[in-house]
C-alpha positions as CSV (number, residue, x, y, z in Angstrom):
1,M,-19.4,-21.4,0.2
2,E,-21.1,-18.1,1.0
3,Q,-19.6,-15.0,-0.6
4,A,-18.4,-12.3,1.7
5,L,-19.9,-8.8,1.6
6,A,-17.4,-6.1,0.4
7,Y,-18.3,-2.5,1.1
8,V,-17.3,-0.3,-1.8
9,C,-15.6,2.9,-0.5
10,C,-15.2,5.5,-3.3
11,S,-15.6,9.2,-3.9
12,A,-19.0,10.6,-4.7
13,E,-17.2,12.3,-7.6
14,E,-16.5,9.0,-9.3
15,G,-18.7,8.4,-12.3
16,K,-21.4,5.7,-12.2
17,T,-19.6,3.8,-15.0
18,K,-16.4,3.7,-13.1
19,V,-18.1,2.6,-9.9
20,Q,-19.9,-0.1,-11.8
21,R,-16.5,-1.4,-13.1
22,Y,-15.1,-1.4,-9.5
23,C,-18.2,-3.4,-8.4
24,R,-17.8,-5.8,-11.3
25,K,-14.2,-6.5,-10.5
26,I,-15.0,-7.1,-6.8
27,Y,-17.8,-9.5,-8.0
28,E,-15.4,-11.3,-10.3
29,L,-13.0,-11.8,-7.4
30,G,-15.7,-13.7,-5.6
31,Y,-17.3,-11.1,-3.3
32,V,-20.7,-9.4,-3.1
33,P,-20.0,-5.7,-3.7
34,I,-22.2,-3.3,-1.7
35,C,-22.0,0.4,-2.8
36,S,-24.3,2.4,-0.6
37,Q,-23.5,5.5,-2.6
38,Y,-25.6,4.2,-5.5
39,S,-28.0,2.1,-3.5
40,F,-29.6,5.1,-1.9
41,S,-29.4,7.7,-4.6
42,P,-32.6,6.6,-6.4
43,F,-34.7,7.7,-3.4
44,L,-32.6,10.1,-1.4
45,D,-31.9,13.7,-2.4
46,D,-28.2,14.6,-2.2
47,G,-29.2,18.3,-1.9
48,D,-31.3,17.6,1.3
49,A,-29.3,17.7,4.5
50,E,-31.7,15.3,6.3
51,D,-31.5,12.8,3.5
52,M,-27.7,13.0,3.5
53,Q,-27.6,12.4,7.2
54,A,-29.9,9.4,6.7
55,M,-27.6,8.1,3.9
56,R,-24.6,8.3,6.2
57,R,-26.4,6.4,9.0
58,M,-27.6,3.7,6.6
59,S,-24.2,3.4,5.0
60,H,-22.6,2.9,8.4
61,Q,-25.1,0.2,9.2
62,I,-24.2,-1.6,6.0
63,L,-20.5,-1.1,6.5
64,R,-20.8,-2.9,9.9
65,R,-22.3,-5.9,8.2
66,C,-19.5,-6.3,5.6
67,R,-16.5,-8.4,6.0
68,M,-14.3,-5.9,4.3
69,V,-14.0,-2.4,3.0
70,V,-12.6,-2.0,-0.5
71,V,-11.2,1.5,-1.2
72,C,-11.5,2.3,-4.9
73,G,-10.2,5.2,-6.9
74,K,-7.2,7.5,-6.7
75,E,-8.6,10.2,-4.4
76,T,-9.6,9.7,-0.7
77,T,-12.3,12.1,0.5
78,G,-13.3,13.0,4.0
79,T,-16.3,10.7,3.8
80,M,-14.0,7.9,2.7
81,N,-11.6,8.6,5.5
82,T,-14.6,8.3,8.0
83,E,-15.6,5.0,6.5
84,I,-11.9,3.7,6.6
85,S,-11.6,4.8,10.2
86,M,-14.9,3.2,11.2
87,A,-13.7,-0.1,9.5
88,D,-10.5,0.1,11.5
89,R,-12.3,0.7,14.8
90,L,-14.6,-2.3,14.1
91,H,-11.6,-4.5,13.0
92,I,-13.0,-4.9,9.5
93,I,-10.5,-5.6,6.8
94,C,-9.7,-2.6,4.8
95,T,-7.9,-2.9,1.4
96,T,-7.7,-1.4,-2.0
97,L,-9.1,-3.0,-5.2
98,D,-5.5,-3.7,-6.3
99,G,-4.7,-5.2,-2.9
100,L,-7.8,-7.5,-3.1
101,S,-6.7,-8.6,-6.6
102,K,-3.3,-9.5,-5.2
103,I,-4.8,-11.4,-2.3
104,K,-6.9,-13.5,-4.6
105,E,-3.9,-14.2,-6.9
106,N,-2.0,-15.6,-4.0
107,E,-4.8,-18.0,-2.8
């Protein structure tokens, strides 16, 4: 069976190690974690407005292709709220990492 894509929605303030743990947990639950925040950082400059706009556009394209959005971390930023709202408008499942774990436990 093909694994579903799960868009990782987290604060840019989260450390790389923490985000890697989120992605690992999503992977262990049977999904393909997609974290645009770290996918684009090797070649886009977060200090450049044009690059940041491109990152948002590309992130939204990726989000549209995912089956779900997994909200990770304790804080919800404005960017995260935008991603959550977009998922809602597109009728994409939006859950937390804890919620995803509970769903898998009940299967």
